[in-house]
C-alpha positions as CSV (number, residue, x, y, z in Angstrom):
1,M,73.2,99.9,70.4
2,R,75.7,97.4,69.2
3,M,75.8,94.1,71.1
4,A,79.1,92.8,72.4
5,D,80.4,89.6,70.9
6,T,79.0,86.9,73.0
7,A,81.4,84.3,71.7
8,A,84.3,85.7,73.6
9,P,84.0,86.0,77.4
10,L,84.5,89.5,78.8
11,Q,87.9,89.8,80.5
12,P,88.3,92.5,83.2
13,P,91.1,94.9,82.4
14,D,94.4,94.5,84.3
15,R,95.4,97.4,86.5
16,P,98.7,99.2,85.7
17,G,100.1,98.0,89.0
18,Y,99.6,94.4,87.9
19,H,101.7,94.9,84.8
20,L,104.5,96.4,86.9
21,K,104.2,93.4,89.3
22,R,104.4,91.0,86.4
23,L,107.4,92.8,85.0
24,L,109.3,92.8,88.3
25,L,108.3,89.4,89.7
26,G,107.6,87.4,86.5
27,P,104.4,85.6,85.5
28,P,102.1,84.4,88.3
29,L,102.3,80.9,89.6
30,V,99.1,78.9,89.9
31,T,98.1,77.5,93.3
32,E,98.5,73.9,92.2
33,R,102.3,74.5,92.0
34,I,102.6,74.9,95.8
35,R,103.4,71.2,96.1
36,R,106.2,71.5,93.6
37,E,107.7,74.6,95.4
38,K,109.6,72.4,97.8
39,L,113.3,72.2,98.6
40,R,115.7,69.3,98.5
41,N,117.9,68.8,101.5
42,P,121.0,70.5,99.9
43,A,119.0,73.5,98.9
44,A,117.3,73.6,102.2
45,L,120.7,73.6,104.0
46,G,121.7,76.6,101.9
47,V,118.5,78.5,102.3
48,L,117.6,77.8,105.9
49,A,121.0,77.2,107.5
50,S,122.8,80.3,106.3
51,D,121.6,82.4,109.3
52,C,122.9,79.8,111.8
53,I,126.2,78.9,110.1
54,S,127.0,82.6,109.4
55,S,126.9,83.4,113.1
56,T,130.4,81.9,113.1
57,A,131.5,85.3,111.8
58,Y,130.7,87.1,115.0
59,G,130.0,84.6,117.8
60,S,133.6,84.3,119.0
61,E,134.2,88.0,118.6
62,E,131.2,88.8,120.8
63,M,132.6,86.6,123.6
64,L,136.0,88.4,123.3
65,R,134.3,91.8,123.5
66,V,133.3,91.0,127.0
67,L,136.5,89.2,128.1
68,V,139.3,91.4,126.7
69,P,138.4,94.7,128.4
70,V,138.3,92.9,131.8
71,I,141.1,90.2,131.8
72,G,143.2,91.3,128.9
73,V,145.2,88.6,127.0
74,A,143.9,86.0,129.4
75,A,140.6,86.3,127.5
76,F,142.1,84.2,124.7
77,T,142.6,81.4,127.1
78,M,139.1,81.8,128.7
79,L,137.6,81.8,125.2
80,L,137.9,78.1,124.6
81,P,136.1,77.0,127.8
82,V,133.3,79.4,127.1
83,T,133.1,78.1,123.5
84,G,132.9,74.6,124.9
85,A,129.9,75.6,127.0
86,I,128.2,77.1,124.0
87,L,128.8,73.8,122.1
88,L,127.2,71.8,124.9
89,V,124.1,74.1,124.6
90,L,124.2,73.5,120.8
91,L,124.2,69.7,121.4
92,V,121.1,69.7,123.7
93,V,119.2,72.2,121.6
94,T,119.9,70.2,118.4
95,L,118.6,67.0,120.2
96,C,115.5,68.9,121.3
97,Y,114.7,70.3,117.8
98,S,115.4,66.9,116.2
99,D,112.5,65.7,118.3
100,V,110.4,68.7,117.3
101,V,110.8,68.3,113.5
102,M,109.9,64.6,113.7
103,I,106.6,65.3,115.6
104,Y,105.5,68.7,114.3
105,T,105.9,68.7,110.5
106,R,104.1,71.9,109.8
107,A,105.6,75.4,109.9
108,G,105.7,77.0,113.3
109,G,108.5,75.3,115.3
110,S,108.4,76.2,119.0
111,Y,105.1,78.1,118.4
112,V,103.3,75.0,117.4
113,V,105.0,73.0,120.3
114,A,103.8,75.6,122.8
115,R,100.3,75.9,121.4
116,E,99.7,72.2,121.3
117,N,101.1,71.6,124.9
118,F,100.3,74.9,126.7
119,G,97.4,76.4,124.8
120,P,97.2,79.3,122.3
121,D,97.6,82.2,124.7
122,I,100.9,80.9,126.3
123,A,102.0,80.1,122.7
124,Q,102.1,83.8,121.9
125,I,105.2,84.1,124.1
126,A,106.9,81.8,121.5
127,S,105.4,83.6,118.5
128,V,106.5,87.0,119.8
129,A,110.0,85.6,120.5
130,L,110.4,84.2,117.1
131,L,108.9,87.2,115.3
132,V,111.3,89.6,117.2
133,D,114.2,87.2,116.5
134,Y,113.5,87.2,112.8
135,I,113.4,90.9,112.6
136,V,116.6,91.4,114.5
137,T,118.3,88.6,112.6
138,V,117.8,90.5,109.3
139,A,119.3,93.6,110.8
140,V,122.3,91.8,112.5
141,Q,123.1,89.7,109.5
142,V,123.2,92.5,106.9
143,S,125.1,94.7,109.3
144,A,127.7,92.0,109.9
145,G,128.0,91.4,106.2
146,T,128.7,95.0,105.5
147,N,131.3,94.8,108.3
148,A,133.0,92.0,106.4
149,I,133.3,94.1,103.2
150,I,134.6,97.1,105.1
151,S,137.1,94.9,107.0
152,F,138.5,93.7,103.7
153,A,138.9,97.2,102.5
154,H,140.7,98.2,105.7
155,L,143.1,95.2,105.6
156,V,143.9,95.5,102.0
157,G,143.8,99.2,101.3
158,G,144.4,100.7,104.8
159,S,142.0,103.3,106.2
160,W,139.8,104.3,103.3
161,T,138.3,107.8,103.8
162,G,134.5,107.7,104.0
163,I,134.1,103.9,103.6
164,D,132.6,103.5,107.1
165,H,129.7,105.7,106.1
166,L,128.5,103.1,103.7
167,Q,127.5,100.8,106.6
168,L,123.8,101.9,106.7
169,P,123.1,102.5,103.0
170,L,124.7,99.2,101.8
171,S,122.9,97.3,104.5
172,A,119.6,98.8,103.5
173,V,120.1,98.0,99.9
174,V,120.8,94.4,100.8
175,V,117.5,94.1,102.7
176,L,115.6,95.4,99.7
177,I,117.4,92.9,97.4
178,L,116.6,90.0,99.7
179,A,112.9,91.0,99.9
180,Y,112.8,91.2,96.1
181,G,114.4,87.8,95.7
182,N,111.8,86.2,98.1
183,L,108.9,87.9,96.4
184,R,109.9,86.1,93.3
185,G,109.1,82.8,94.9
186,L,110.6,80.0,97.0
187,R,112.3,78.0,94.3
188,E,114.1,81.1,93.0
189,A,115.2,82.0,96.6
190,G,116.7,78.5,97.0
191,R,118.7,78.8,93.8
192,I,120.0,82.3,94.6
193,F,120.9,81.7,98.3
194,M,122.2,78.1,98.3
195,A,125.7,78.7,96.9
196,P,127.0,81.3,99.5
197,A,126.5,78.8,102.4
198,Y,128.7,76.2,100.7
199,L,131.2,78.8,99.6
200,F,131.5,80.0,103.2
201,I,132.0,76.5,104.6
202,F,134.7,75.9,102.0
203,A,136.5,79.2,102.6
204,V,136.5,79.0,106.4
205,G,137.4,75.3,106.3
206,L,140.3,76.1,104.1
207,M,141.4,78.9,106.5
208,L,141.2,76.4,109.4
209,V,143.2,73.8,107.6
210,V,145.9,76.2,106.6
211,G,145.9,77.6,110.2
212,V,146.4,74.1,111.6
213,I,149.3,73.5,109.2
214,R,151.0,76.8,110.1
215,G,150.4,76.2,113.8
216,L,152.1,72.8,113.6
217,T,155.0,74.2,111.7
218,G,155.4,77.2,114.1
219,T,154.8,79.8,111.4
220,L,151.4,81.1,112.6
221,P,151.8,84.8,113.5
222,H,150.1,86.8,116.2
223,A,148.0,89.9,115.9
224,D,149.0,93.2,117.5
225,V,146.7,93.5,120.5
226,H,147.9,97.1,121.0
227,A,147.0,98.3,117.5
228,A,145.2,101.6,117.2
229,G,141.4,101.2,117.4
230,A,141.6,97.8,119.1
231,V,139.6,97.2,122.3
232,E,141.8,98.2,125.3
233,L,143.3,95.3,127.2
234,G,142.2,94.9,130.8
235,S,144.2,93.1,133.5
236,P,143.1,89.9,135.3
237,G,143.1,91.5,138.7
238,S,140.5,94.1,137.7
239,G,138.0,91.3,137.2
240,W,139.0,88.3,139.2
241,L,140.1,89.8,142.4
242,Y,136.9,91.7,143.0
243,G,134.6,88.7,142.7
244,A,133.3,89.6,139.2
245,S,134.7,86.5,137.5
246,L,131.4,84.6,137.4
247,F,129.5,87.6,136.1
248,I,132.0,88.2,133.3
249,V,132.0,84.6,132.3
250,L,128.2,84.4,132.2
251,R,128.1,87.7,130.2
252,S,130.6,86.3,127.7
253,F,128.6,83.1,127.6
254,A,125.4,85.0,126.9
255,N,127.1,87.0,124.1
256,G,128.4,83.7,122.6
257,G,124.8,82.5,122.6
258,S,124.4,84.6,119.4
259,S,126.3,81.8,117.7
260,L,123.2,79.6,118.0
261,T,120.7,82.0,116.5
262,G,119.1,80.6,113.4
263,L,119.1,77.0,114.8
264,E,115.4,77.1,115.0
265,A,114.8,78.1,111.4
266,I,114.5,74.6,110.1
267,S,111.8,73.7,112.6
268,N,109.9,76.8,111.6
269,S,110.0,75.8,108.0
270,V,109.6,72.0,108.0
271,S,106.7,72.4,105.5
272,V,109.2,73.6,102.7
273,F,110.9,70.2,102.7
274,R,110.0,67.4,100.4
275,D,108.4,64.2,101.8
276,P,109.1,62.7,104.2
277,K,109.3,66.2,105.8
278,G,110.3,65.2,109.3
279,R,113.1,62.9,108.3
280,N,114.6,65.3,105.8
281,A,114.3,68.2,108.2
282,R,116.1,66.2,110.9
283,R,118.9,65.2,108.6
284,T,119.4,68.8,107.5
285,L,119.3,70.1,111.1
286,I,121.9,67.6,112.3
287,T,124.2,68.5,109.4
288,M,123.8,72.2,110.1
289,S,124.6,71.8,113.8
290,C,127.7,69.7,113.0
291,V,129.0,72.3,110.6
292,L,128.2,75.1,113.0
293,G,130.0,73.4,115.9
294,T,133.1,72.7,113.8
295,L,133.4,76.3,112.5
296,V,132.7,78.0,115.8
297,L,135.3,75.8,117.6
298,G,137.8,76.4,114.8
299,V,137.4,80.2,114.8
300,S,137.7,80.4,118.6
301,A,140.8,78.1,118.5
302,L,142.4,80.4,115.9
303,A,141.6,83.4,118.0
304,H,143.2,81.7,121.0
305,F,146.4,81.1,119.1
306,T,146.6,84.3,117.0
307,H,145.2,86.7,119.6
308,A,142.9,88.3,116.9
309,I,141.3,91.1,118.9
310,P,138.0,93.0,118.5
311,Y,138.1,96.6,117.3
312,R,136.0,99.3,118.9
313,D,134.2,100.3,115.6
314,G,133.8,96.6,114.6
315,T,136.3,96.6,111.7
316,P,138.4,94.7,110.9
317,T,136.6,91.8,112.4
318,V,138.2,88.9,114.3
319,L,137.5,86.5,111.4
320,A,139.0,88.9,108.9
321,Q,142.2,89.3,111.0
322,E,142.4,85.5,111.3
323,A,142.2,85.1,107.5
324,H,144.8,87.9,107.1
325,L,147.2,86.2,109.6
326,V,146.7,82.7,108.3
327,F,147.1,83.3,104.6
328,G,149.8,86.0,105.1
329,G,150.9,88.6,102.6
330,G,151.5,88.5,98.9
331,V,149.2,87.6,96.1
332,L,148.1,84.3,97.5
333,G,147.5,85.8,100.9
334,A,145.4,88.6,99.4
335,L,143.4,86.0,97.4
336,G,142.8,83.9,100.5
337,L,141.7,86.9,102.5
338,A,139.4,88.0,99.6
339,L,137.9,84.5,99.4
340,V,137.1,84.4,103.1
341,Q,135.7,87.9,103.3
342,L,133.6,87.5,100.1
343,A,132.2,84.3,101.4
344,T,131.6,85.8,104.8
345,A,129.8,88.8,103.4
346,L,127.7,86.6,101.1
347,I,126.6,84.1,103.8
348,L,125.8,86.9,106.2
349,Y,123.7,88.7,103.6
350,T,122.0,85.5,102.6
351,G,121.7,84.4,106.2
352,A,119.4,87.4,106.5
353,N,117.3,85.5,103.9
354,T,116.4,82.8,106.5
355,P,113.9,85.2,108.2
356,F,112.4,86.0,104.9
357,T,111.6,82.3,104.6
358,G,110.7,81.6,108.2
359,F,108.9,84.8,109.2
360,P,106.1,84.7,106.6
361,F,105.5,81.0,107.3
362,L,105.3,81.6,111.0
363,A,103.2,84.7,110.6
364,S,100.7,82.9,108.4
365,F,100.5,80.1,110.9
366,V,99.8,82.5,113.8
367,A,97.3,84.4,111.6
368,E,95.5,81.1,110.9
369,D,95.0,80.9,114.6
370,R,93.6,84.5,114.5
371,F,96.4,86.1,116.5
372,L,97.6,88.2,113.6
373,P,95.8,89.9,110.7
374,R,94.4,87.4,108.2
375,Q,96.1,89.2,105.3
376,L,99.3,87.4,106.4
377,T,97.8,84.0,105.3
378,R,97.4,85.0,101.7
379,R,99.9,83.8,99.1
380,G,101.0,86.4,96.6
381,H,101.8,86.6,92.9
382,R,104.6,84.0,93.1
383,L,103.1,81.8,95.8
384,A,105.1,83.5,98.5
385,F,103.5,85.1,101.6
386,S,104.1,88.6,100.1
387,N,102.5,90.5,103.0
388,G,104.8,88.9,105.5
389,I,107.9,89.5,103.4
390,V,107.1,93.2,102.9
391,S,106.3,93.6,106.6
392,L,109.6,92.0,107.7
393,A,111.5,94.2,105.3
394,V,109.9,97.4,106.5
395,V,110.5,96.8,110.2
396,A,114.0,95.5,109.6
397,L,114.9,98.7,107.7
398,A,113.5,100.8,110.5
399,L,115.6,98.9,113.0
400,L,118.7,99.5,110.8
401,V,118.1,103.2,110.7
402,V,117.5,103.5,114.5
403,T,120.7,101.5,115.3
404,E,122.7,102.9,112.4
405,A,123.4,99.3,111.4
406,N,125.7,98.8,114.4
407,V,126.2,95.1,115.2
408,D,127.1,95.7,118.8
409,R,123.8,97.6,119.4
410,L,121.8,94.9,117.6
411,V,123.3,92.0,119.5
412,A,121.9,93.3,122.7
413,L,118.4,92.6,121.1
414,Y,119.4,89.4,119.6
415,A,119.7,86.3,121.7
416,I,116.8,86.9,124.1
417,G,114.2,86.2,121.4
418,V,115.8,83.0,120.1
419,F,116.6,81.5,123.5
420,T,113.0,82.3,124.6
421,A,111.9,80.2,121.7
422,F,114.3,77.4,122.7
423,T,112.9,77.5,126.2
424,M,109.3,77.2,124.9
425,A,110.3,74.3,122.6
426,G,112.1,72.4,125.4
427,A,109.3,73.0,127.9
428,G,106.6,72.0,125.4
429,M,108.4,68.8,124.3
430,T,108.9,67.9,128.0
431,A,105.2,68.2,128.6
432,Y,104.5,66.3,125.4
433,H,106.6,63.3,126.5
434,L,105.4,63.4,130.1
435,R,101.8,62.7,128.9
436,R,102.9,59.7,126.9
437,R,104.3,56.3,127.7
438,E,106.7,55.4,124.9
439,P,110.2,53.8,124.5
440,G,113.0,56.2,125.5
441,R,110.6,58.6,127.3
442,T,113.0,59.2,130.2
443,W,115.8,60.2,127.9
444,K,113.6,62.5,125.8
445,V,112.2,64.2,128.9
446,A,115.7,64.7,130.3
447,V,117.1,66.3,127.1
448,N,114.1,68.6,126.5
449,L,114.0,69.6,130.2
450,I,117.8,70.5,130.1
451,T,117.2,72.5,127.0
452,A,114.4,74.5,128.6
453,V,116.4,75.1,131.8
454,V,119.6,76.1,130.1
455,S,117.8,78.3,127.5
456,A,115.8,80.1,130.3
457,A,119.1,80.7,132.1
458,V,120.6,82.3,129.0
459,V,117.6,84.5,128.7
460,L,117.9,85.6,132.3
461,I,121.6,86.2,132.0
462,F,121.3,88.1,128.8
463,G,118.4,90.2,130.1
464,I,120.4,91.2,133.2
465,T,123.8,91.7,131.7
466,K,122.6,93.5,128.6
467,F,119.7,95.4,130.1
468,T,121.3,98.8,129.9
469,E,122.7,98.1,126.4
470,G,119.4,97.7,124.7
471,A,118.0,94.5,126.1
472,W,115.4,96.6,128.0
473,L,113.7,97.2,124.7
474,V,113.1,93.5,124.2
475,V,112.0,93.1,127.8
476,V,109.4,95.8,127.3
477,V,108.3,94.6,123.8
478,F,107.7,91.0,124.8
479,P,104.7,91.6,127.2
480,L,103.3,94.3,124.9
481,G,103.6,92.0,121.9
482,V,101.9,89.1,123.7
483,W,99.1,91.5,124.8
484,A,98.6,92.8,121.3
485,L,98.4,89.3,119.8
486,I,95.9,88.2,122.4
487,R,93.9,91.4,121.8
488,I,93.7,90.7,118.1
489,N,92.5,87.2,118.8
490,R,89.8,88.5,121.1
491,E,88.6,90.8,118.4
492,Y,88.5,88.0,115.8
493,R,86.6,85.7,118.2
494,A,84.1,88.4,119.0
495,E,83.5,88.9,115.3
496,A,83.2,85.2,114.7
497,A,80.7,84.8,117.6
498,A,78.5,87.6,116.2
499,L,78.5,86.0,112.7
500,E,78.1,82.4,113.8
501,A,75.1,83.0,116.2
502,V,72.4,81.1,114.3
503,P,68.8,81.9,115.5
504,R,67.0,79.1,117.3
505,P,63.3,78.3,117.4
506,G,61.6,80.7,119.8
507,D,64.1,83.5,119.4
508,D,62.7,87.0,118.8
509,I,63.5,87.4,115.1
510,P,62.0,90.4,113.3
511,R,59.5,89.4,110.7
512,W,59.0,92.0,108.0
513,R,55.4,92.6,106.8
514,R,56.4,95.0,104.0
515,H,59.4,95.3,101.7
516,V,60.1,98.7,100.2
517,V,62.8,99.5,97.7
518,F,64.2,103.0,97.2
519,V,66.3,103.8,94.1
520,L,68.4,106.8,94.6
521,A,68.2,108.9,91.4
522,D,70.3,111.9,90.6
523,S,69.8,111.7,86.9
524,I,67.8,109.7,84.4
525,D,70.2,107.6,82.5
526,L,71.0,104.0,81.7
527,A,72.5,103.3,85.1
528,T,69.3,104.5,86.8
529,V,67.0,102.6,84.4
530,K,68.9,99.4,85.1
531,A,68.6,100.0,88.9
532,L,64.8,100.5,88.5
533,R,64.5,97.2,86.6
534,Y,66.6,95.4,89.2
535,A,64.3,96.8,91.9
536,H,61.2,95.2,90.2
537,E,63.1,91.9,90.0
538,L,63.2,91.9,93.8
539,R,59.4,91.8,93.8
540,P,58.9,94.2,96.7
541,D,55.6,95.6,98.0
542,E,56.7,99.1,96.8
543,V,59.3,100.6,94.5
544,R,60.1,104.3,94.9
545,A,62.6,106.5,93.0
546,V,64.0,109.2,95.3
547,H,65.9,112.3,94.5
548,F,67.4,114.5,97.3
549,M,67.3,118.0,96.1
550,V,70.5,119.9,96.6
551,D,70.2,122.0,93.5
552,E,66.7,123.3,92.8
553,T,67.3,124.0,89.1
554,H,68.8,120.6,88.5
555,A,65.9,119.0,90.4
556,R,63.3,120.7,88.2
557,R,65.1,119.6,85.0
558,L,65.3,116.0,86.3
559,M,61.5,116.0,87.1
560,A,60.7,117.2,83.7
561,R,62.9,114.7,82.0
562,W,61.6,111.9,84.3
563,E,58.0,112.5,83.2
564,A,59.1,112.7,79.5
565,T,61.1,109.5,79.5
566,A,59.1,106.6,78.0
567,G,59.2,103.3,79.8
568,V,59.8,104.8,83.3
569,T,56.7,103.9,85.3
570,V,58.0,104.6,88.8
571,P,57.2,108.1,90.0
572,L,60.0,110.3,91.2
573,E,59.9,111.5,94.8
574,V,61.9,114.7,95.5
575,V,63.1,115.2,99.1
576,E,64.4,118.6,100.1
577,C,67.9,118.8,101.4
578,P,68.4,122.5,102.2
579,D,71.5,122.0,104.3
580,R,73.1,119.8,101.6
581,R,73.9,117.0,104.1
582,L,73.0,114.1,101.8
583,R,73.9,111.3,104.2
584,H,71.9,112.9,107.0
585,A,68.8,113.3,104.8
586,V,69.0,109.7,103.6
587,M,69.3,108.3,107.1
588,E,66.3,110.3,108.2
589,L,64.2,109.0,105.4
590,A,65.3,105.4,106.0
591,A,64.6,105.7,109.7
592,R,61.1,107.1,109.1
593,T,60.3,104.3,106.6
594,T,61.3,101.5,109.0
595,E,60.2,103.1,112.3
596,D,57.2,100.8,112.6
597,G,59.5,97.8,113.0
598,R,57.7,95.8,110.4
599,T,59.0,97.4,107.2
600,A,62.2,96.3,105.6
601,L,64.0,98.8,103.3
602,T,66.4,98.1,100.5
603,L,68.3,101.1,99.2
604,L,69.6,100.7,95.7
605,V,72.5,103.1,94.8
606,P,73.6,103.2,91.2
607,R,77.4,103.6,91.2
608,R,79.0,104.7,87.9
609,T,82.5,103.2,87.5
610,Y,85.3,104.7,85.3
611,V,88.4,102.9,84.0
612,S,90.5,106.0,83.2
613,P,92.3,107.9,86.0
614,L,90.6,111.1,84.6
615,G,87.2,109.6,84.9
616,K,87.9,108.6,88.5
617,L,89.2,112.0,89.3
618,L,86.2,113.9,87.8
619,H,83.5,111.9,89.7
620,R,83.0,111.7,93.5
621,G,82.4,108.5,95.4
622,T,79.1,108.8,97.3
623,A,77.7,105.2,97.2
624,E,80.2,103.7,99.7
625,S,79.8,106.6,102.2
626,L,76.0,106.2,102.1
627,A,76.3,102.4,102.7
628,K,78.6,103.0,105.6
629,A,76.2,105.6,107.2
630,L,73.2,103.3,106.9
631,E,74.8,100.0,107.9
632,R,73.7,100.3,111.6
633,L,70.0,101.0,111.0
634,P,67.9,98.0,111.7
635,G,65.8,96.7,108.8
636,V,67.9,98.7,106.2
637,A,70.0,97.0,103.5
638,V,72.1,99.0,101.0
639,T,73.0,97.5,97.6
640,I,75.4,99.3,95.3
641,L,74.8,98.6,91.6
642,P,78.0,99.2,89.6
643,F,77.7,100.5,86.1
644,A,80.8,100.6,83.8
645,V,80.4,103.9,82.0
646,S,83.6,103.4,79.9
647,L,82.4,100.0,78.6
648,A,78.9,101.4,77.8
649,A,80.6,104.2,75.9
650,R,82.6,101.8,73.8
651,E,79.5,99.7,73.0
652,R,77.5,102.8,71.9
653,G,80.3,103.8,69.5
654,P,81.5,107.3,68.5
655,G,78.5,108.0,66.4
656,E,75.9,107.6,69.1
657,R,75.5,110.3,71.7
658,G,73.7,110.0,75.0
659,H,71.9,112.7,76.9
660,R,74.1,115.0,78.9
661,E,73.2,114.7,82.5
662,R,74.8,115.5,85.8
663,P,76.2,112.2,87.2
664,G,74.3,110.6,90.0
665,P,75.4,109.2,93.3
666,E,78.5,107.1,92.9
């Protein structure tokens, strides 16, 4: 037999799937590069704030969808006070999370706050809220982005036949693209998703400036509130005179709360910032909130003056109508509309990228606390949390299919999750400051308490007013999700307790007087010979080679060859197995051997491995099934000894032939 070159270390062959992964994702990144895979503040604003800022595209419209059918054109007057209330909530939530990112600089946000201040079980309310919010955010953002594209097509080209049917397919494709971009790694995601945020800020800012100029000059036109497909106008008496005014305003306020979704993303991903993490995260958070507040107020003000009205099927959107009215007709008007709609579609699509950054970090953090599967803590090929990214993409795609990528259906699931997280963050920070005596404590307690109370009120309002429109699903999912996470944690804790129980002096620990080694032999070949040699290295009291006779003819041939093989000193014991139940026969023999309670048995199972798919197909896998069957027997240990048949064949060379034998247990 030719010996392998000992100068070169043996390298395991790469699987075909690894070559495909390398082709699609690029070369792997080493773990030491994690510290370098951080974001500067401008990149972090683009990556993490896109979800929050992009809600400008539908926040005001969602408020009008509640008001217009009830109070008609008076809705455009009521829109501004409701928007003002939303901006006040934005202010207190921003102050709360500015506190959070300075104190808790690891990933996790409100989950970490709740865990540190209320314990891990209560914290699962926050984790479920955030995980649900991330999933719904992906679906809402890509659906709204597709709406922006379809709206542009309607406003420029009229009613295009069949274009509305692209809503679901296009949204699904975008989710897959986002997942792929994030699987390539954090730095690449920052480069790809930073530009749309700034393009959107510029485009909407330009629209607002032109709108102000045209408003001051008296040339700002009005939309046709009676256009075909528009939401039907109600009359003020239908809502106000019957005592429904407060309910309608609260429902509109709850819908407008969707403008604040994504505000928590920075606190959930503080660890992606460069040092000092807390200070950089706070600066980015304040910048994001200022931009969001300005854009939301501007879009609502334009809707107030132009009477841009929601449409029943969602297109054209209010923002698209505003751009069309502000920029007017002609070539410049078309270019302005195209700029706003392109920027809107891009930021909505890339806003869906925020969950692909926050969800894996949060899931890994919860998994570290043993409330989610540990697979979510592992970094993948490009240092991203690949399992979390793939899981998010799969669930978001399923949600898109169920809701047919309809924004109205999805919004009903939207704000409950994020405002629950706001509630947990505010309550947790209140408890944090109450336990400490520090400068400004009263102010901090007041801000965080207000955040918790207002956010809880929004959750309650949204749950009641949107219950029949889909919010019931979130109400049901929340307790089930919390129960599932706590159940996972109990399982992990039970396993840890079983493994960490170290015997103490005086405990009744079995002491084996004899150690017996069985080598399962179905053939006499190099794999079996190596197993016999390994058995002797264990220095047991007895070594036995055992063959379970399923085929009498084969057993007789094996016995003859066994006796004729030089160097094999262990006698072969043949055990009849007339019913061909191999695992049952092995368990019976192992039980008889160890029934005295003083004999330990080690079962060595040679397993022949094959590199080629054909080799794997032609040989059964018995070793693992035997090990699983014997794992509960006391005093029995199963060791599988792999033997690379393909490597041995290459070492022997084409001129050397081995004996032909039926393969043994594998």
